[in-house]
All heavy atoms as TSV, in Angstrom:
chain	resi	resn	atom	element	x	y	z
A	1	MET	N	N	-7.744	-6.009	0.468
A	1	MET	CA	C	-8.496	-4.907	1.026
A	1	MET	C	C	-7.634	-3.659	0.964
A	1	MET	O	O	-6.476	-3.687	1.330
A	1	MET	CB	C	-8.862	-5.231	2.475
A	1	MET	CG	C	-9.437	-4.048	3.210
A	1	MET	SD	S	-9.647	-4.332	4.967
A	1	MET	CE	C	-11.123	-5.273	4.930
A	2	ALA	N	N	-8.190	-2.578	0.502
A	2	ALA	CA	C	-7.480	-1.297	0.472
A	2	ALA	C	C	-8.081	-0.383	1.521
A	2	ALA	O	O	-9.289	-0.307	1.672
A	2	ALA	CB	C	-7.603	-0.660	-0.910
A	3	ALA	N	N	-7.225	0.282	2.244
A	3	ALA	CA	C	-7.691	1.240	3.241
A	3	ALA	C	C	-7.143	2.604	2.885
A	3	ALA	O	O	-5.957	2.748	2.645
A	3	ALA	CB	C	-7.201	0.829	4.627
A	4	LEU	N	N	-8.013	3.575	2.807
A	4	LEU	CA	C	-7.552	4.932	2.533
A	4	LEU	C	C	-6.755	5.455	3.718
A	4	LEU	O	O	-7.046	5.133	4.862
A	4	LEU	CB	C	-8.737	5.859	2.264
A	4	LEU	CG	C	-9.491	5.608	0.976
A	4	LEU	CD1	C	-10.739	6.474	0.938
A	4	LEU	CD2	C	-8.630	5.906	-0.226
A	5	ARG	N	N	-5.752	6.246	3.419
A	5	ARG	CA	C	-4.993	6.850	4.503
A	5	ARG	C	C	-5.922	7.730	5.322
A	5	ARG	O	O	-6.657	8.543	4.784
A	5	ARG	CB	C	-3.849	7.681	3.942
A	5	ARG	CG	C	-2.713	6.854	3.459
A	5	ARG	CD	C	-1.527	7.656	3.021
A	5	ARG	NE	N	-1.517	9.024	3.483
A	5	ARG	CZ	C	-0.669	9.933	3.041
A	5	ARG	NH1	N	0.221	9.627	2.136
A	5	ARG	NH2	N	-0.709	11.161	3.487
A	6	PRO	N	N	-5.920	7.572	6.654
A	6	PRO	CA	C	-6.852	8.335	7.498
A	6	PRO	C	C	-6.657	9.842	7.412
A	6	PRO	O	O	-7.596	10.590	7.623
A	6	PRO	CB	C	-6.566	7.822	8.904
A	6	PRO	CG	C	-5.286	7.093	8.833
A	6	PRO	CD	C	-5.067	6.684	7.401
A	7	ASP	N	N	-5.466	10.304	7.064
A	7	ASP	CA	C	-5.233	11.746	7.009
A	7	ASP	C	C	-5.846	12.388	5.770
A	7	ASP	O	O	-5.863	13.596	5.637
A	7	ASP	CB	C	-3.741	12.057	7.088
A	7	ASP	CG	C	-2.930	11.401	5.984
A	7	ASP	OD1	O	-3.207	10.235	5.654
A	7	ASP	OD2	O	-2.017	12.058	5.465
A	8	LEU	N	N	-6.396	11.580	4.844
A	8	LEU	CA	C	-7.004	12.149	3.647
A	8	LEU	C	C	-8.441	12.606	3.890
A	8	LEU	O	O	-8.968	13.406	3.140
A	8	LEU	CB	C	-6.975	11.138	2.499
A	8	LEU	CG	C	-5.576	10.748	2.048
A	8	LEU	CD1	C	-5.647	9.717	0.948
A	8	LEU	CD2	C	-4.803	11.964	1.578
A	9	HIS	N	N	-9.087	12.080	4.924
A	9	HIS	CA	C	-10.433	12.496	5.332
A	9	HIS	C	C	-11.454	12.432	4.186
A	9	HIS	O	O	-12.138	13.415	3.900
A	9	HIS	CB	C	-10.415	13.897	5.935
A	9	HIS	CG	C	-9.444	14.022	7.063
A	9	HIS	ND1	N	-9.608	13.346	8.254
A	9	HIS	CD2	C	-8.291	14.709	7.175
A	9	HIS	CE1	C	-8.598	13.622	9.054
A	9	HIS	NE2	N	-7.785	14.441	8.426
A	10	ILE	N	N	-11.554	11.300	3.527
A	10	ILE	CA	C	-12.535	11.108	2.466
A	10	ILE	C	C	-13.784	10.513	3.112
A	10	ILE	O	O	-13.741	9.404	3.635
A	10	ILE	CB	C	-11.969	10.215	1.358
A	10	ILE	CG1	C	-10.746	10.908	0.769
A	10	ILE	CG2	C	-13.025	9.909	0.312
A	10	ILE	CD1	C	-10.077	10.237	-0.352
A	11	PRO	N	N	-14.901	11.232	3.103
A	11	PRO	CA	C	-16.074	10.836	3.879
A	11	PRO	C	C	-16.658	9.469	3.517
A	11	PRO	O	O	-17.076	8.736	4.398
A	11	PRO	CB	C	-17.096	11.934	3.608
A	11	PRO	CG	C	-16.473	12.912	2.710
A	11	PRO	CD	C	-15.081	12.469	2.396
A	12	ASP	N	N	-16.704	9.102	2.238
A	12	ASP	CA	C	-17.357	7.836	1.884
A	12	ASP	C	C	-16.396	6.658	1.838
A	12	ASP	O	O	-16.805	5.530	1.628
A	12	ASP	CB	C	-18.106	7.969	0.556
A	12	ASP	CG	C	-17.203	8.276	-0.623
A	12	ASP	OD1	O	-15.967	8.228	-0.472
A	12	ASP	OD2	O	-17.738	8.565	-1.700
A	13	GLN	N	N	-15.111	6.882	2.022
A	13	GLN	CA	C	-14.084	5.841	2.053
A	13	GLN	C	C	-13.992	5.018	0.765
A	13	GLN	O	O	-13.547	3.880	0.778
A	13	GLN	CB	C	-14.293	4.914	3.259
A	13	GLN	CG	C	-14.043	5.590	4.584
A	13	GLN	CD	C	-12.583	5.991	4.743
A	13	GLN	OE1	O	-11.717	5.157	4.835
A	13	GLN	NE2	N	-12.313	7.288	4.758
A	14	ASN	N	N	-14.442	5.572	-0.372
A	14	ASN	CA	C	-14.303	4.907	-1.667
A	14	ASN	C	C	-13.010	5.377	-2.331
A	14	ASN	O	O	-12.772	6.570	-2.441
A	14	ASN	CB	C	-15.489	5.238	-2.581
A	14	ASN	CG	C	-16.763	4.588	-2.092
A	14	ASN	OD1	O	-16.760	3.451	-1.643
A	14	ASN	ND2	N	-17.860	5.315	-2.153
A	15	ALA	N	N	-12.190	4.421	-2.767
A	15	ALA	CA	C	-10.935	4.760	-3.430
A	15	ALA	C	C	-11.211	5.230	-4.851
A	15	ALA	O	O	-12.018	4.642	-5.563
A	15	ALA	CB	C	-10.013	3.549	-3.436
A	16	ARG	N	N	-10.549	6.308	-5.241
A	16	ARG	CA	C	-10.686	6.870	-6.582
A	16	ARG	C	C	-9.293	7.117	-7.154
A	16	ARG	O	O	-8.318	7.202	-6.403
A	16	ARG	CB	C	-11.449	8.192	-6.520
A	16	ARG	CG	C	-12.885	8.049	-6.067
A	16	ARG	CD	C	-13.539	9.438	-5.923
A	16	ARG	NE	N	-14.908	9.348	-5.499
A	16	ARG	CZ	C	-15.306	9.166	-4.248
A	16	ARG	NH1	N	-14.425	9.055	-3.281
A	16	ARG	NH2	N	-16.589	9.099	-3.951
A	17	ALA	N	N	-9.226	7.279	-8.472
A	17	ALA	CA	C	-7.957	7.596	-9.122
A	17	ALA	C	C	-7.329	8.806	-8.436
A	17	ALA	O	O	-8.005	9.792	-8.169
A	17	ALA	CB	C	-8.175	7.861	-10.607
A	18	GLY	N	N	-6.063	8.695	-8.110
A	18	GLY	CA	C	-5.344	9.771	-7.437
A	18	GLY	C	C	-5.257	9.613	-5.933
A	18	GLY	O	O	-4.429	10.258	-5.287
A	19	ASP	N	N	-6.113	8.751	-5.349
A	19	ASP	CA	C	-6.072	8.529	-3.903
A	19	ASP	C	C	-4.834	7.718	-3.515
A	19	ASP	O	O	-4.372	6.865	-4.268
A	19	ASP	CB	C	-7.307	7.761	-3.424
A	19	ASP	CG	C	-8.570	8.596	-3.442
A	19	ASP	OD1	O	-8.476	9.831	-3.533
A	19	ASP	OD2	O	-9.665	8.001	-3.378
A	20	VAL	N	N	-4.312	7.966	-2.334
A	20	VAL	CA	C	-3.205	7.194	-1.782
A	20	VAL	C	C	-3.791	6.237	-0.757
A	20	VAL	O	O	-4.567	6.639	0.112
A	20	VAL	CB	C	-2.154	8.122	-1.133
A	20	VAL	CG1	C	-1.067	7.321	-0.456
A	20	VAL	CG2	C	-1.569	9.058	-2.178
A	21	VAL	N	N	-3.441	4.940	-0.871
A	21	VAL	CA	C	-4.017	3.915	-0.003
A	21	VAL	C	C	-2.918	3.053	0.610
A	21	VAL	O	O	-1.776	3.057	0.161
A	21	VAL	CB	C	-5.000	2.999	-0.789
A	21	VAL	CG1	C	-6.175	3.788	-1.326
A	21	VAL	CG2	C	-4.290	2.249	-1.909
A	22	HIS	N	N	-3.290	2.321	1.647
A	22	HIS	CA	C	-2.459	1.266	2.217
A	22	HIS	C	C	-3.162	-0.047	1.916
A	22	HIS	O	O	-4.378	-0.150	2.110
A	22	HIS	CB	C	-2.305	1.444	3.727
A	22	HIS	CG	C	-1.566	2.686	4.087
A	22	HIS	ND1	N	-1.988	3.542	5.069
A	22	HIS	CD2	C	-0.436	3.230	3.578
A	22	HIS	CE1	C	-1.145	4.544	5.160
A	22	HIS	NE2	N	-0.201	4.382	4.263
A	23	LEU	N	N	-2.425	-1.044	1.436
A	23	LEU	CA	C	-3.009	-2.335	1.091
A	23	LEU	C	C	-2.685	-3.348	2.178
A	23	LEU	O	O	-1.530	-3.519	2.576
A	23	LEU	CB	C	-2.474	-2.809	-0.261
A	23	LEU	CG	C	-2.758	-1.864	-1.431
A	23	LEU	CD1	C	-2.102	-2.387	-2.698
A	23	LEU	CD2	C	-4.244	-1.696	-1.630
A	24	TRP	N	N	-3.722	-4.023	2.662
A	24	TRP	CA	C	-3.598	-4.985	3.750
A	24	TRP	C	C	-3.745	-6.386	3.193
A	24	TRP	O	O	-4.700	-6.683	2.478
A	24	TRP	CB	C	-4.682	-4.703	4.795
A	24	TRP	CG	C	-4.632	-5.597	5.983
A	24	TRP	CD1	C	-5.484	-6.631	6.248
A	24	TRP	CD2	C	-3.724	-5.542	7.077
A	24	TRP	NE1	N	-5.150	-7.220	7.435
A	24	TRP	CE2	C	-4.064	-6.570	7.967
A	24	TRP	CE3	C	-2.634	-4.723	7.372
A	24	TRP	CZ2	C	-3.370	-6.801	9.135
A	24	TRP	CZ3	C	-1.944	-4.953	8.552
A	24	TRP	CH2	C	-2.311	-5.980	9.419
A	25	ASN	N	N	-2.812	-7.260	3.515
A	25	ASN	CA	C	-2.825	-8.646	3.049
A	25	ASN	C	C	-3.854	-9.443	3.844
A	25	ASN	O	O	-3.760	-9.545	5.068
A	25	ASN	CB	C	-1.431	-9.240	3.241
A	25	ASN	CG	C	-1.356	-10.687	2.839
A	25	ASN	OD1	O	-2.262	-11.225	2.208
A	25	ASN	ND2	N	-0.274	-11.333	3.203
A	26	THR	N	N	-4.841	-10.007	3.160
A	26	THR	CA	C	-5.863	-10.811	3.839
A	26	THR	C	C	-5.693	-12.302	3.561
A	26	THR	O	O	-6.497	-13.103	4.015
A	26	THR	CB	C	-7.282	-10.389	3.409
A	26	THR	OG1	O	-7.414	-10.553	2.003
A	26	THR	CG2	C	-7.559	-8.947	3.793
A	27	TYR	N	N	-4.653	-12.696	2.815
A	27	TYR	CA	C	-4.431	-14.106	2.490
A	27	TYR	C	C	-4.211	-14.925	3.754
A	27	TYR	O	O	-3.336	-14.613	4.565
A	27	TYR	CB	C	-3.231	-14.257	1.557
A	27	TYR	CG	C	-2.897	-15.694	1.248
A	27	TYR	CD1	C	-3.680	-16.422	0.360
A	27	TYR	CD2	C	-1.820	-16.311	1.853
A	27	TYR	CE1	C	-3.396	-17.736	0.078
A	27	TYR	CE2	C	-1.514	-17.624	1.577
A	27	TYR	CZ	C	-2.310	-18.334	0.685
A	27	TYR	OH	O	-2.019	-19.646	0.415
A	28	ASP	N	N	-5.029	-15.954	3.943
A	28	ASP	CA	C	-4.869	-16.895	5.058
A	28	ASP	C	C	-4.825	-16.182	6.415
A	28	ASP	O	O	-4.135	-16.603	7.326
A	28	ASP	CB	C	-3.605	-17.726	4.844
A	28	ASP	CG	C	-3.618	-19.009	5.651
A	28	ASP	OD1	O	-4.715	-19.491	6.005
A	28	ASP	OD2	O	-2.514	-19.530	5.939
A	29	ASP	N	N	-5.551	-15.070	6.522
A	29	ASP	CA	C	-5.562	-14.273	7.762
A	29	ASP	C	C	-4.157	-13.878	8.208
A	29	ASP	O	O	-3.873	-13.756	9.390
A	29	ASP	CB	C	-6.279	-15.019	8.890
A	29	ASP	CG	C	-7.703	-14.566	9.057
A	29	ASP	OD1	O	-8.070	-13.525	8.480
A	29	ASP	OD2	O	-8.454	-15.254	9.763
A	30	ASN	N	N	-3.281	-13.666	7.248
A	30	ASN	CA	C	-1.881	-13.384	7.532
A	30	ASN	C	C	-1.655	-11.965	8.025
A	30	ASN	O	O	-0.795	-11.717	8.848
A	30	ASN	CB	C	-1.042	-13.636	6.272
A	30	ASN	CG	C	0.424	-13.695	6.555
A	30	ASN	OD1	O	0.843	-14.040	7.638
A	30	ASN	ND2	N	1.224	-13.330	5.578
A	31	GLY	N	N	-2.421	-11.018	7.517
A	31	GLY	CA	C	-2.219	-9.627	7.911
A	31	GLY	C	C	-1.010	-9.021	7.215
A	31	GLY	O	O	-0.501	-9.575	6.253
A	32	ASP	N	N	-0.558	-7.906	7.658
A	32	ASP	CA	C	0.590	-7.172	7.151
A	32	ASP	C	C	0.232	-6.258	5.981
A	32	ASP	O	O	-0.662	-6.530	5.207
A	32	ASP	CB	C	1.740	-8.085	6.736
A	32	ASP	CG	C	2.329	-8.843	7.913
A	32	ASP	OD1	O	2.044	-8.479	9.065
A	32	ASP	OD2	O	3.070	-9.806	7.673
A	33	PHE	N	N	0.967	-5.179	5.864
A	33	PHE	CA	C	0.784	-4.179	4.819
A	33	PHE	C	C	1.704	-4.490	3.643
A	33	PHE	O	O	2.843	-4.922	3.829
A	33	PHE	CB	C	1.123	-2.782	5.344
A	33	PHE	CG	C	0.170	-2.290	6.381
A	33	PHE	CD1	C	0.430	-2.456	7.728
A	33	PHE	CD2	C	-1.011	-1.663	5.995
A	33	PHE	CE1	C	-0.463	-2.004	8.684
A	33	PHE	CE2	C	-1.910	-1.200	6.956
A	33	PHE	CZ	C	-1.635	-1.377	8.301
A	34	LEU	N	N	1.209	-4.252	2.425
A	34	LEU	CA	C	2.037	-4.398	1.235
A	34	LEU	C	C	2.913	-3.160	1.105
A	34	LEU	O	O	2.430	-2.034	1.234
A	34	LEU	CB	C	1.161	-4.541	-0.012
A	34	LEU	CG	C	1.926	-4.760	-1.314
A	34	LEU	CD1	C	2.578	-6.145	-1.321
A	34	LEU	CD2	C	1.000	-4.605	-2.500
A	35	GLU	N	N	4.194	-3.373	0.883
A	35	GLU	CA	C	5.115	-2.254	0.718
A	35	GLU	C	C	6.152	-2.606	-0.341
A	35	GLU	O	O	6.318	-3.772	-0.695
A	35	GLU	CB	C	5.809	-1.896	2.021
A	35	GLU	CG	C	6.653	-3.006	2.583
A	35	GLU	CD	C	7.334	-2.617	3.890
A	35	GLU	OE1	O	6.737	-1.923	4.717
A	35	GLU	OE2	O	8.487	-3.030	4.058
A	36	ASN	N	N	6.819	-1.577	-0.874
A	36	ASN	CA	C	7.888	-1.886	-1.831
A	36	ASN	C	C	9.169	-2.174	-1.075
A	36	ASN	O	O	9.389	-1.688	0.021
A	36	ASN	CB	C	8.059	-0.779	-2.880
A	36	ASN	CG	C	8.678	0.485	-2.339
A	36	ASN	OD1	O	9.736	0.454	-1.753
A	36	ASN	ND2	N	8.002	1.593	-2.545
A	37	ASN	N	N	9.962	-3.034	-1.673
A	37	ASN	CA	C	11.239	-3.421	-1.084
A	37	ASN	C	C	12.320	-2.721	-1.891
A	37	ASN	O	O	12.684	-3.173	-2.969
A	37	ASN	CB	C	11.393	-4.942	-1.140
A	37	ASN	CG	C	12.638	-5.418	-0.446
A	37	ASN	OD1	O	13.515	-4.638	-0.116
A	37	ASN	ND2	N	12.721	-6.702	-0.226
A	38	GLN	N	N	12.845	-1.629	-1.378
A	38	GLN	CA	C	13.759	-0.791	-2.131
A	38	GLN	C	C	15.085	-1.476	-2.461
A	38	GLN	O	O	15.817	-1.026	-3.320
A	38	GLN	CB	C	14.013	0.509	-1.378
A	38	GLN	CG	C	12.768	1.338	-1.252
A	38	GLN	CD	C	12.992	2.604	-0.469
A	38	GLN	OE1	O	14.045	2.833	0.096
A	38	GLN	NE2	N	11.982	3.447	-0.409
A	39	ASN	N	N	15.391	-2.571	-1.796
A	39	ASN	CA	C	16.657	-3.252	-2.041
A	39	ASN	C	C	16.537	-4.386	-3.047
A	39	ASN	O	O	17.530	-4.951	-3.453
A	39	ASN	CB	C	17.224	-3.796	-0.731
A	39	ASN	CG	C	17.530	-2.672	0.244
A	39	ASN	OD1	O	17.994	-1.621	-0.149
A	39	ASN	ND2	N	17.225	-2.877	1.502
A	40	ALA	N	N	15.328	-4.756	-3.431
A	40	ALA	CA	C	15.137	-5.870	-4.356
A	40	ALA	C	C	14.544	-5.364	-5.655
A	40	ALA	O	O	13.594	-4.597	-5.657
A	40	ALA	CB	C	14.206	-6.920	-3.735
A	41	THR	N	N	15.120	-5.769	-6.760
A	41	THR	CA	C	14.571	-5.378	-8.046
A	41	THR	C	C	14.291	-6.617	-8.880
A	41	THR	O	O	14.974	-7.628	-8.774
A	41	THR	CB	C	15.528	-4.454	-8.825
A	41	THR	OG1	O	16.755	-5.148	-9.052
A	41	THR	CG2	C	15.787	-3.167	-8.077
A	42	VAL	N	N	13.242	-6.539	-9.662
A	42	VAL	CA	C	12.866	-7.604	-10.589
A	42	VAL	C	C	12.701	-6.943	-11.945
A	42	VAL	O	O	11.780	-6.156	-12.137
A	42	VAL	CB	C	11.550	-8.284	-10.146
A	42	VAL	CG1	C	11.148	-9.353	-11.141
A	42	VAL	CG2	C	11.700	-8.862	-8.748
A	43	GLY	N	N	13.583	-7.232	-12.878
A	43	GLY	CA	C	13.484	-6.620	-14.192
A	43	GLY	C	C	13.580	-5.102	-14.161
A	43	GLY	O	O	12.914	-4.419	-14.927
A	44	GLY	N	N	14.366	-4.563	-13.245
A	44	GLY	CA	C	14.524	-3.119	-13.153
A	44	GLY	C	C	13.432	-2.415	-12.367
A	44	GLY	O	O	13.427	-1.200	-12.248
A	45	LYS	N	N	12.478	-3.168	-11.835
A	45	LYS	CA	C	11.400	-2.574	-11.030
A	45	LYS	C	C	11.571	-3.011	-9.582
A	45	LYS	O	O	12.159	-4.037	-9.301
A	45	LYS	CB	C	10.048	-3.021	-11.564
A	45	LYS	CG	C	9.859	-2.595	-13.006
A	45	LYS	CD	C	8.433	-2.744	-13.417
A	45	LYS	CE	C	8.329	-2.310	-14.863
A	45	LYS	NZ	N	7.167	-1.591	-15.150
A	46	LEU	N	N	11.027	-2.209	-8.664
A	46	LEU	CA	C	11.119	-2.555	-7.246
A	46	LEU	C	C	10.288	-3.787	-6.926
A	46	LEU	O	O	9.197	-3.966	-7.459
A	46	LEU	CB	C	10.648	-1.388	-6.382
A	46	LEU	CG	C	11.516	-0.140	-6.428
A	46	LEU	CD1	C	10.861	0.982	-5.650
A	46	LEU	CD2	C	12.898	-0.423	-5.880
A	47	GLY	N	N	10.788	-4.626	-6.042
A	47	GLY	CA	C	10.017	-5.764	-5.555
A	47	GLY	C	C	9.076	-5.324	-4.456
A	47	GLY	O	O	9.125	-4.182	-3.988
A	48	VAL	N	N	8.189	-6.216	-4.044
A	48	VAL	CA	C	7.270	-5.919	-2.952
A	48	VAL	C	C	7.380	-6.983	-1.877
A	48	VAL	O	O	7.850	-8.091	-2.114
A	48	VAL	CB	C	5.796	-5.805	-3.421
A	48	VAL	CG1	C	5.622	-4.636	-4.374
A	48	VAL	CG2	C	5.318	-7.085	-4.048
A	49	CYS	N	N	6.955	-6.637	-0.683
A	49	CYS	CA	C	6.922	-7.566	0.440
A	49	CYS	C	C	5.806	-7.105	1.371
A	49	CYS	O	O	5.156	-6.103	1.119
A	49	CYS	CB	C	8.262	-7.593	1.158
A	49	CYS	SG	S	8.755	-6.015	1.856
A	50	THR	N	N	5.563	-7.850	2.434
A	50	THR	CA	C	4.592	-7.415	3.433
A	50	THR	C	C	5.315	-7.170	4.747
A	50	THR	O	O	6.357	-7.766	5.015
A	50	THR	CB	C	3.456	-8.446	3.648
A	50	THR	OG1	O	4.021	-9.691	4.050
A	50	THR	CG2	C	2.645	-8.624	2.379
A	51	ASN	N	N	4.753	-6.283	5.543
A	51	ASN	CA	C	5.359	-5.932	6.812
A	51	ASN	C	C	4.262	-5.581	7.797
A	51	ASN	O	O	3.290	-4.927	7.433
A	51	ASN	CB	C	6.304	-4.738	6.627
A	51	ASN	CG	C	7.161	-4.516	7.843
A	51	ASN	OD1	O	6.673	-4.198	8.912
A	51	ASN	ND2	N	8.458	-4.700	7.676
A	52	ALA	N	N	4.429	-6.005	9.027
A	52	ALA	CA	C	3.417	-5.748	10.062
A	52	ALA	C	C	3.328	-4.270	10.434
A	52	ALA	O	O	2.321	-3.829	10.963
A	52	ALA	CB	C	3.728	-6.565	11.308
A	53	TYR	N	N	4.362	-3.502	10.144
A	53	TYR	CA	C	4.390	-2.105	10.532
A	53	TYR	C	C	3.954	-1.218	9.373
A	53	TYR	O	O	4.454	-1.342	8.261
A	53	TYR	CB	C	5.787	-1.697	10.992
A	53	TYR	CG	C	6.259	-2.521	12.146
A	53	TYR	CD1	C	7.151	-3.566	11.945
A	53	TYR	CD2	C	5.776	-2.279	13.423
A	53	TYR	CE1	C	7.564	-4.347	13.012
A	53	TYR	CE2	C	6.184	-3.060	14.493
A	53	TYR	CZ	C	7.081	-4.090	14.285
A	53	TYR	OH	O	7.481	-4.852	15.339
A	54	LEU	N	N	3.029	-0.342	9.642
A	54	LEU	CA	C	2.544	0.589	8.625
A	54	LEU	C	C	3.608	1.631	8.338
A	54	LEU	O	O	4.058	2.340	9.236
A	54	LEU	CB	C	1.264	1.266	9.115
A	54	LEU	CG	C	0.724	2.389	8.234
A	54	LEU	CD1	C	0.327	1.838	6.870
A	54	LEU	CD2	C	-0.451	3.047	8.901
A	55	ASN	N	N	4.006	1.703	7.085
A	55	ASN	CA	C	4.915	2.759	6.627
A	55	ASN	C	C	6.152	2.875	7.498
A	55	ASN	O	O	6.438	3.930	8.034
A	55	ASN	CB	C	4.167	4.087	6.599
A	55	ASN	CG	C	4.212	4.702	5.226
A	55	ASN	OD1	O	4.684	4.087	4.280
A	55	ASN	ND2	N	3.728	5.909	5.119
A	56	ARG	N	N	6.905	1.796	7.598
A	56	ARG	CA	C	8.076	1.780	8.477
A	56	ARG	C	C	9.189	2.711	8.025
A	56	ARG	O	O	10.142	2.946	8.744
A	56	ARG	CB	C	8.594	0.373	8.657
A	56	ARG	CG	C	9.084	-0.280	7.405
A	56	ARG	CD	C	9.455	-1.730	7.654
A	56	ARG	NE	N	9.671	-2.401	6.411
A	56	ARG	CZ	C	10.849	-2.513	5.828
A	56	ARG	NH1	N	11.915	-2.009	6.396
A	56	ARG	NH2	N	10.956	-3.132	4.679
A	57	GLY	N	N	9.094	3.251	6.810
A	57	GLY	CA	C	10.098	4.221	6.392
A	57	GLY	C	C	9.839	4.773	5.005
A	57	GLY	O	O	9.506	4.031	4.088
A	58	ASP	N	N	9.977	6.076	4.853
A	58	ASP	CA	C	9.946	6.756	3.553
A	58	ASP	C	C	8.762	6.383	2.665
A	58	ASP	O	O	8.925	6.157	1.464
A	58	ASP	CB	C	11.251	6.523	2.804
A	58	ASP	CG	C	12.439	7.127	3.532
A	58	ASP	OD1	O	12.257	8.146	4.225
A	58	ASP	OD2	O	13.534	6.565	3.413
A	59	ASN	N	N	7.583	6.282	3.228
A	59	ASN	CA	C	6.353	6.041	2.465
A	59	ASN	C	C	6.376	4.766	1.639
A	59	ASN	O	O	5.785	4.694	0.568
A	59	ASN	CB	C	6.033	7.240	1.563
A	59	ASN	CG	C	5.817	8.494	2.377
A	59	ASN	OD1	O	5.245	8.447	3.458
A	59	ASN	ND2	N	6.292	9.611	1.895
A	60	VAL	N	N	7.068	3.734	2.118
A	60	VAL	CA	C	7.171	2.482	1.364
A	60	VAL	C	C	5.851	1.726	1.282
A	60	VAL	O	O	5.703	0.820	0.463
A	60	VAL	CB	C	8.276	1.554	1.921
A	60	VAL	CG1	C	9.636	2.203	1.789
A	60	VAL	CG2	C	7.997	1.166	3.371
A	61	ALA	N	N	4.868	2.089	2.116
A	61	ALA	CA	C	3.570	1.407	2.097
A	61	ALA	C	C	2.466	2.258	1.482
A	61	ALA	O	O	1.310	1.874	1.498
A	61	ALA	CB	C	3.164	0.980	3.510
A	62	ASP	N	N	2.806	3.415	0.936
A	62	ASP	CA	C	1.811	4.267	0.277
A	62	ASP	C	C	1.679	3.845	-1.187
A	62	ASP	O	O	2.672	3.761	-1.904
A	62	ASP	CB	C	2.225	5.739	0.324
A	62	ASP	CG	C	2.105	6.338	1.705
A	62	ASP	OD1	O	1.567	5.677	2.608
A	62	ASP	OD2	O	2.549	7.489	1.877
A	63	TRP	N	N	0.453	3.583	-1.624
A	63	TRP	CA	C	0.174	3.194	-3.011
A	63	TRP	C	C	-0.847	4.163	-3.577
A	63	TRP	O	O	-1.844	4.468	-2.934
A	63	TRP	CB	C	-0.366	1.763	-3.065
A	63	TRP	CG	C	0.643	0.783	-2.546
A	63	TRP	CD1	C	0.764	0.352	-1.263
A	63	TRP	CD2	C	1.680	0.160	-3.274
A	63	TRP	NE1	N	1.819	-0.514	-1.158
A	63	TRP	CE2	C	2.399	-0.659	-2.388
A	63	TRP	CE3	C	2.077	0.199	-4.620
A	63	TRP	CZ2	C	3.487	-1.425	-2.784
A	63	TRP	CZ3	C	3.163	-0.569	-5.007
A	63	TRP	CH2	C	3.859	-1.355	-4.103
A	64	LYS	N	N	-0.598	4.653	-4.784
A	64	LYS	CA	C	-1.509	5.620	-5.424
A	64	LYS	C	C	-2.336	4.913	-6.471
A	64	LYS	O	O	-1.826	4.170	-7.305
A	64	LYS	CB	C	-0.708	6.756	-6.059
A	64	LYS	CG	C	-1.569	7.915	-6.504
A	64	LYS	CD	C	-0.683	9.094	-6.908
A	64	LYS	CE	C	-1.519	10.328	-7.055
A	64	LYS	NZ	N	-0.677	11.493	-7.320
A	65	ILE	N	N	-3.654	5.148	-6.439
A	65	ILE	CA	C	-4.587	4.553	-7.391
A	65	ILE	C	C	-4.507	5.297	-8.730
A	65	ILE	O	O	-4.577	6.516	-8.758
A	65	ILE	CB	C	-6.037	4.618	-6.869
A	65	ILE	CG1	C	-6.167	3.957	-5.493
A	65	ILE	CG2	C	-7.009	4.037	-7.873
A	65	ILE	CD1	C	-5.929	2.470	-5.491
A	66	HIS	N	N	-4.322	4.540	-9.819
A	66	HIS	CA	C	-4.297	5.107	-11.176
A	66	HIS	C	C	-5.304	4.365	-12.038
A	66	HIS	O	O	-5.568	3.192	-11.803
A	66	HIS	CB	C	-2.904	4.957	-11.810
A	66	HIS	CG	C	-1.879	5.840	-11.209
A	66	HIS	ND1	N	-1.651	7.115	-11.661
A	66	HIS	CD2	C	-1.025	5.636	-10.190
A	66	HIS	CE1	C	-0.693	7.662	-10.938
A	66	HIS	NE2	N	-0.294	6.785	-10.035
A	67	LYS	N	N	-5.838	5.039	-13.021
A	67	LYS	CA	C	-6.709	4.378	-13.988
A	67	LYS	C	C	-5.859	3.511	-14.901
A	67	LYS	O	O	-4.734	3.875	-15.244
A	67	LYS	CB	C	-7.481	5.402	-14.829
A	67	LYS	CG	C	-8.535	6.126	-14.033
A	67	LYS	CD	C	-9.333	7.036	-14.938
A	67	LYS	CE	C	-10.411	7.729	-14.126
A	67	LYS	NZ	N	-11.257	8.562	-14.966
A	68	ALA	N	N	-6.405	2.372	-15.300
A	68	ALA	CA	C	-5.679	1.459	-16.199
A	68	ALA	C	C	-5.662	2.007	-17.603
A	68	ALA	O	O	-6.479	2.756	-18.023
A	68	ALA	CB	C	-6.343	0.096	-16.188
């Protein structure tokens, strides 16, 4: 499930290219936000993890929608 950042004030709540979203983990009712893990790299790219706290530091939970 993707949730648009509330400060963006998008009336229809539909995510579009360029929007910044927070991703919520719904697996097994686990909860938590998807964020990048700045200390872990896989093949030169940042790893990801989940955390119960929204944006606990430096926009690590902000994800921008891009067209494929």
